[in-house]
Residue frames as a rotation matrix with the C-alpha (Angstrom) as fourth column:
UNK 1
-0.098 -0.902 -0.419 78.79
-0.984 0.151 -0.093 133.87
0.147 0.404 -0.903 134.21
UNK 2
-0.672 -0.108 0.732 77.89
-0.407 0.880 -0.244 130.57
-0.619 -0.462 -0.636 135.92
UNK 3
0.388 0.895 0.222 74.81
-0.172 0.306 -0.936 130.20
-0.906 0.325 0.272 133.73
UNK 4
0.540 -0.277 -0.795 76.95
-0.842 -0.181 -0.509 130.62
-0.003 0.944 -0.331 130.62
UNK 5
-0.573 -0.817 0.065 79.31
-0.820 0.572 -0.028 127.87
-0.014 -0.070 -0.997 131.81
UNK 6
-0.387 0.520 0.762 76.44
-0.160 0.776 -0.611 125.52
-0.908 -0.358 -0.217 132.56
UNK 7
0.689 0.657 -0.305 74.89
-0.378 -0.033 -0.925 126.22
-0.618 0.753 0.226 129.17
UNK 8
0.167 -0.735 -0.658 78.25
-0.973 -0.015 -0.231 125.64
0.160 0.678 -0.717 127.50
UNK 9
-0.750 -0.418 0.513 78.69
-0.551 0.824 -0.134 122.32
-0.366 -0.383 -0.848 129.36
UNK 10
0.036 0.864 0.503 75.17
-0.080 0.504 -0.860 121.24
-0.996 -0.009 0.087 128.41
UNK 11
0.702 0.165 -0.692 75.75
-0.658 -0.222 -0.720 122.15
-0.272 0.961 -0.047 124.76
UNK 12
-0.308 -0.901 -0.306 79.01
-0.940 0.338 -0.048 120.21
0.147 0.273 -0.951 124.77
UNK 13
-0.619 0.137 0.774 77.27
-0.317 0.857 -0.405 117.25
-0.719 -0.496 -0.487 126.39
UNK 14
0.495 0.866 0.064 74.49
-0.210 0.191 -0.959 117.25
-0.843 0.461 0.277 123.76
UNK 15
0.465 -0.412 -0.783 77.08
-0.881 -0.134 -0.453 117.46
0.082 0.901 -0.425 121.00
UNK 16
-0.640 -0.729 0.244 78.97
-0.759 0.649 -0.054 114.55
-0.119 -0.220 -0.968 122.54
UNK 17
-0.227 0.649 0.726 75.79
-0.153 0.712 -0.685 112.47
-0.962 -0.267 -0.062 122.78
UNK 18
0.746 0.504 -0.435 75.00
-0.455 -0.090 -0.886 113.19
-0.486 0.859 0.163 119.15
UNK 19
0.079 -0.829 -0.553 78.53
-0.967 0.070 -0.244 112.33
0.241 0.554 -0.797 118.06
UNK 20
-0.689 -0.323 0.649 78.48
-0.562 0.803 -0.197 109.16
-0.457 -0.501 -0.735 120.15
UNK 21
0.245 0.873 0.422 75.17
-0.174 0.468 -0.866 108.08
-0.954 0.138 0.267 118.61
UNK 22
0.716 -0.043 -0.697 76.55
-0.695 -0.139 -0.706 108.65
-0.066 0.989 -0.129 115.12
UNK 23
-0.351 -0.932 -0.093 79.67
-0.927 0.360 -0.109 106.65
0.135 0.048 -0.990 115.96
UNK 24
-0.487 0.235 0.841 77.63
-0.335 0.839 -0.429 103.76
-0.807 -0.490 -0.330 117.32
UNK 25
0.658 0.752 -0.036 75.45
-0.267 0.188 -0.945 103.73
-0.704 0.632 0.324 114.19
UNK 26
0.415 -0.598 -0.686 78.58
-0.888 -0.102 -0.449 103.75
0.199 0.795 -0.573 112.00
UNK 27
-0.627 -0.677 0.386 80.06
-0.755 0.650 -0.086 100.82
-0.193 -0.345 -0.918 113.94
UNK 28
-0.019 0.705 0.709 76.83
-0.152 0.699 -0.699 98.82
-0.988 -0.121 0.094 113.55
UNK 29
0.807 0.277 -0.522 76.90
-0.511 -0.117 -0.852 99.58
-0.297 0.954 0.047 109.82
UNK 30
-0.061 -0.925 -0.375 80.54
-0.968 0.146 -0.202 98.41
0.242 0.350 -0.905 109.58
UNK 31
-0.588 -0.099 0.803 79.72
-0.490 0.833 -0.257 95.22
-0.643 -0.545 -0.538 111.52
UNK 32
0.456 0.842 0.288 76.84
-0.163 0.397 -0.903 94.49
-0.875 0.365 0.318 109.16
UNK 33
0.635 -0.301 -0.711 79.08
-0.769 -0.159 -0.619 95.01
0.073 0.940 -0.333 106.13
UNK 34
-0.486 -0.864 0.131 81.66
-0.874 0.480 -0.077 92.63
0.004 -0.152 -0.988 107.58
UNK 35
-0.269 0.472 0.840 78.96
-0.267 0.801 -0.536 90.04
-0.925 -0.369 -0.090 108.23
UNK 36
0.786 0.592 -0.178 77.65
-0.288 0.096 -0.953 90.32
-0.547 0.800 0.246 104.67
UNK 37
0.275 -0.781 -0.560 81.17
-0.936 -0.083 -0.343 90.21
0.221 0.618 -0.754 103.25
UNK 38
-0.606 -0.499 0.619 81.87
-0.683 0.725 -0.085 87.07
-0.407 -0.474 -0.781 105.29
UNK 39
0.199 0.766 0.612 78.71
-0.101 0.637 -0.764 85.40
-0.975 0.090 0.204 104.00
UNK 40
0.850 0.110 -0.516 79.57
-0.499 -0.150 -0.854 86.30
-0.171 0.983 -0.073 100.41
UNK 41
-0.148 -0.974 -0.173 83.13
-0.982 0.165 -0.094 85.03
0.120 0.156 -0.980 100.83
UNK 42
-0.476 0.046 0.878 81.79
-0.404 0.875 -0.265 81.77
-0.781 -0.481 -0.398 102.25
UNK 43
0.598 0.766 0.236 79.34
-0.062 0.338 -0.939 81.39
-0.799 0.546 0.250 99.35
UNK 44
0.626 -0.441 -0.643 82.04
-0.776 -0.280 -0.565 82.26
0.069 0.853 -0.517 96.80
UNK 45
-0.455 -0.824 0.337 84.33
-0.852 0.513 0.104 79.64
-0.258 -0.240 -0.936 98.32
UNK 46
-0.138 0.482 0.865 81.64
-0.040 0.870 -0.491 76.97
-0.990 -0.102 -0.101 97.96
UNK 47
0.856 0.435 -0.280 80.93
-0.259 -0.109 -0.960 78.04
-0.448 0.894 0.019 94.37
UNK 48
0.204 -0.880 -0.430 84.65
-0.973 -0.133 -0.190 77.86
0.110 0.457 -0.883 93.61
UNK 49
-0.573 -0.402 0.714 84.95
-0.569 0.823 0.006 74.42
-0.590 -0.402 -0.700 95.22
UNK 50
0.330 0.782 0.528 81.91
0.006 0.558 -0.830 73.16
-0.944 0.277 0.180 93.27
UNK 51
0.855 -0.038 -0.517 83.33
-0.507 -0.270 -0.819 74.44
-0.108 0.962 -0.250 89.97
UNK 52
-0.150 -0.988 -0.017 86.76
-0.988 0.150 0.037 73.05
-0.034 0.023 -0.999 90.77
UNK 53
-0.395 0.080 0.915 85.33
-0.279 0.939 -0.202 69.62
-0.876 -0.335 -0.348 91.56
UNK 54
0.686 0.719 0.109 83.21
-0.052 0.199 -0.979 69.72
-0.725 0.666 0.174 88.41
UNK 55
0.595 -0.544 -0.592 86.24
-0.797 -0.302 -0.523 70.57
0.106 0.782 -0.614 86.28
UNK 56
-0.460 -0.772 0.439 88.26
-0.817 0.561 0.132 67.79
-0.349 -0.298 -0.889 87.90
UNK 57
-0.009 0.545 0.839 85.51
-0.022 0.838 -0.545 65.28
-1.000 -0.023 0.004 87.13
UNK 58
0.896 0.327 -0.300 85.34
-0.267 -0.142 -0.953 66.46
-0.354 0.934 -0.040 83.52
UNK 59
0.170 -0.927 -0.335 89.12
-0.984 -0.141 -0.109 66.20
0.054 0.348 -0.936 83.19
UNK 60
-0.586 -0.416 0.696 89.14
-0.549 0.835 0.037 62.63
-0.596 -0.361 -0.717 84.48
UNK 61
0.165 0.740 0.652 86.17
0.124 0.640 -0.758 61.47
-0.979 0.206 0.014 82.41
UNK 62
0.632 0.097 -0.768 87.21
-0.666 -0.437 -0.604 62.98
-0.395 0.894 -0.212 79.08
UNK 63
-0.444 -0.824 -0.352 90.20
-0.894 0.381 0.235 60.67
-0.059 0.419 -0.906 78.48
UNK 64
-0.633 0.292 0.717 87.99
-0.006 0.924 -0.382 57.68
-0.774 -0.247 -0.583 79.34
UNK 65
0.487 0.869 -0.085 85.37
-0.036 -0.077 -0.996 58.85
-0.873 0.488 -0.006 76.86
UNK 66
0.341 -0.427 -0.837 88.00
-0.920 -0.334 -0.204 59.45
-0.193 0.840 -0.507 74.19
UNK 67
-0.744 -0.626 0.233 89.40
-0.584 0.779 0.227 55.94
-0.324 0.033 -0.946 74.72
UNK 68
-0.211 0.754 0.622 85.90
0.194 0.656 -0.730 54.50
-0.958 -0.033 -0.285 74.27
UNK 69
0.734 0.539 -0.412 85.37
-0.222 -0.383 -0.897 56.45
-0.642 0.750 -0.161 71.06
UNK 70
0.546 -0.651 -0.527 88.88
-0.720 -0.043 -0.693 55.80
0.429 0.758 -0.492 69.72
UNK 71
0.907 -0.207 0.368 89.99
-0.094 0.751 0.654 52.39
-0.411 -0.627 0.661 70.95
UNK 72
0.064 -0.961 -0.270 93.70
-0.937 -0.151 0.316 51.76
-0.344 0.233 -0.910 70.68
UNK 73
0.779 0.173 -0.603 94.48
-0.467 0.803 -0.372 48.86
0.420 0.571 0.706 68.37
UNK 74
0.253 -0.687 0.681 96.49
-0.771 0.281 0.571 46.15
-0.584 -0.670 -0.459 70.01
């Protein structure tokens, strides 16, 4: 009877170790995904800022160009 209990405890312990290892691997995977997501978000923000700045520059230069091409008669 004692041997059965010891075997049962050992089996439970091995199962726990396996489960714990799987959980740790899953947490590392989630951390890596969060890191990648953060990098992509950072890159997307810079791309958005670059495009926004570019559009602002185009908006400000177009009226100047139109005035040069179509001078207002005074």
